[in-house]
C-alpha positions in Angstrom: 60.8 0.3 30.3 62.3 3.7 29.6 60.4 6.9 30.2 61.6 9.9 28.3 60.6 13.6 28.7 60.9 15.9 25.7 61.0 19.6 26.1 60.5 22.4 23.5 61.6 25.5 25.4 60.1 28.9 24.8 59.8 32.3 26.4 56.0 32.4 25.9 55.1 28.7 25.7 57.2 25.7 26.8 56.0 22.4 25.5 56.5 19.0 27.2 55.9 15.5 26.2 56.4 12.2 28.0 56.7 8.9 26.2 57.5 5.3 27.3 59.7 3.0 25.3 59.3 -0.7 25.9 60.4 -3.4 23.5 60.7 -0.9 20.7 57.2 0.3 21.2 56.4 4.0 22.0 53.5 5.1 24.0 52.4 8.6 24.9 52.0 9.1 28.6 51.4 12.9 28.7 51.9 16.1 26.9 51.1 19.8 27.4 52.2 23.3 27.2 53.3 25.7 29.9 51.7 29.0 29.0 53.6 32.0 30.3 51.5 35.2 30.6 52.9 38.4 29.2 51.8 40.0 32.5 54.4 37.9 34.4 57.8 39.2 35.2 60.7 37.5 33.5 61.8 35.8 36.7 58.2 34.6 37.3 58.2 33.0 33.9 61.5 31.2 34.5 60.3 30.0 37.9 57.0 28.8 36.3 58.9 26.7 33.7 61.1 25.2 36.4 58.2 24.4 38.7 55.9 22.9 36.1 58.7 20.7 34.7 59.4 19.4 38.2 55.7 18.6 38.6 55.7 16.6 35.3 58.8 14.8 36.5 57.3 14.0 39.9 54.1 12.6 38.2 55.7 10.5 35.5 59.2 9.7 36.8 61.1 9.9 33.5 64.7 8.5 33.5 65.9 10.3 30.4 65.3 13.8 28.9 65.7 15.5 25.6 65.6 19.1 24.7 65.8 21.2 21.5 69.0 23.1 20.9 69.0 26.8 20.7 69.1 28.0 17.1 70.5 31.4 16.2 67.9 34.2 16.2 68.3 37.4 14.2 67.4 39.2 17.5 70.1 38.5 20.1 67.6 39.4 22.9 65.3 36.7 21.8 68.1 34.1 21.7 69.1 35.1 25.2 65.5 34.7 26.5 65.2 31.4 24.8 68.5 30.3 26.4 67.3 31.3 29.8 64.0 29.4 29.3 66.1 26.3 28.3 68.2 26.8 31.4 65.2 26.9 33.7 64.0 23.6 32.2 67.4 22.0 32.3 68.0 22.6 36.0 64.7 21.1 36.8 65.6 17.8 35.1 68.4 16.4 37.2 68.8 13.4 34.8 70.7 12.5 31.7 69.9 15.0 29.0 70.4 14.9 25.2 70.1 17.9 22.9 68.9 17.7 19.3 68.7 20.4 16.6 65.3 21.0 15.0 66.7 19.4 11.8 67.6 16.2 13.7 64.2 16.0 15.2 62.5 16.4 11.9 64.8 13.9 10.3 64.0 11.3 13.0 60.3 11.8 13.0 59.4 12.6 9.4 62.5 11.3 7.6 63.2 14.8 6.1 65.2 17.4 8.0 63.4 20.3 6.3 59.9 19.0 7.0 57.1 21.5 7.7 55.7 21.8 11.3 52.4 20.3 10.1 54.2 17.2 8.8 56.0 16.7 12.2 52.6 17.1 14.0 51.0 14.5 11.7 53.8 12.0 12.1 53.8 12.4 15.9 50.0 11.6 15.9 50.6 8.5 13.8 53.7 7.3 15.6 52.0 7.6 19.0 48.5 6.5 17.9 46.9 9.7 19.0 43.6 10.9 17.7 43.4 14.4 19.2 44.7 17.7 17.9 48.0 18.7 19.5 49.0 22.2 20.4 52.2 23.0 18.4 54.6 23.3 21.3 53.3 20.0 22.8 53.6 18.3 19.5 57.2 19.6 19.1 58.1 18.3 22.6 56.7 14.9 21.8 58.7 14.9 18.6 61.8 15.6 20.6 61.0 12.7 22.9 60.4 10.4 19.9 63.7 11.6 18.3 65.5 10.6 21.5 63.8 7.3 21.6 65.0 6.5 18.1 68.5 7.9 18.7 69.4 7.0 22.3 71.1 3.8 21.4 73.7 5.7 19.4 75.0 7.9 22.2 78.8 8.1 22.2 79.3 4.5 21.5 79.1 4.7 17.7 82.1 3.3 15.9 83.0 3.4 12.2 83.3 -0.1 10.7 86.3 0.8 8.6 88.9 1.6 11.2 87.1 1.0 14.5 87.7 4.5 15.7 85.2 6.3 17.9 83.0 8.7 16.0 81.2 11.4 17.8 77.5 11.7 17.4 75.7 14.9 16.4 74.0 15.3 19.8 75.4 16.0 23.2 74.5 14.2 26.4 74.8 15.9 29.8 74.7 13.9 33.0 74.3 15.8 36.3 
């Protein structure tokens, strides 16, 4: 059995989702959102993200992780803050990490890379047999974990049939 943690980083809310994958069956183990108060200093927010991710790891012992890639913001300050929030989550992981773009996550979960957030949330509920309403960041984190569960076998071992040359995949994996 493989346990995967998905993370949707944010400077105000960081979502997390933990799923297990056994014999091609997905099961939701946990999900939630790390709420970061506007009253907190920036360093306190980053420390909170780091500490809460460690707590989730300690409780569920995931062996693989997936995180959403940073997309370009119009505001460079927002992009920098998002990158720092991602960094706080990444250093807490200490395990193989895959990155996926929002488009890749939507494609893997809904089958359409430009799907609406609501469509992603509904498919996450269906794929994981959940009956409750999910907070948006937690739903996104579960979608990232599901995307990784569907894509993990590709890794960097994908070959083209025509000339048997190695073809790089569209996500990157980091191993500490």
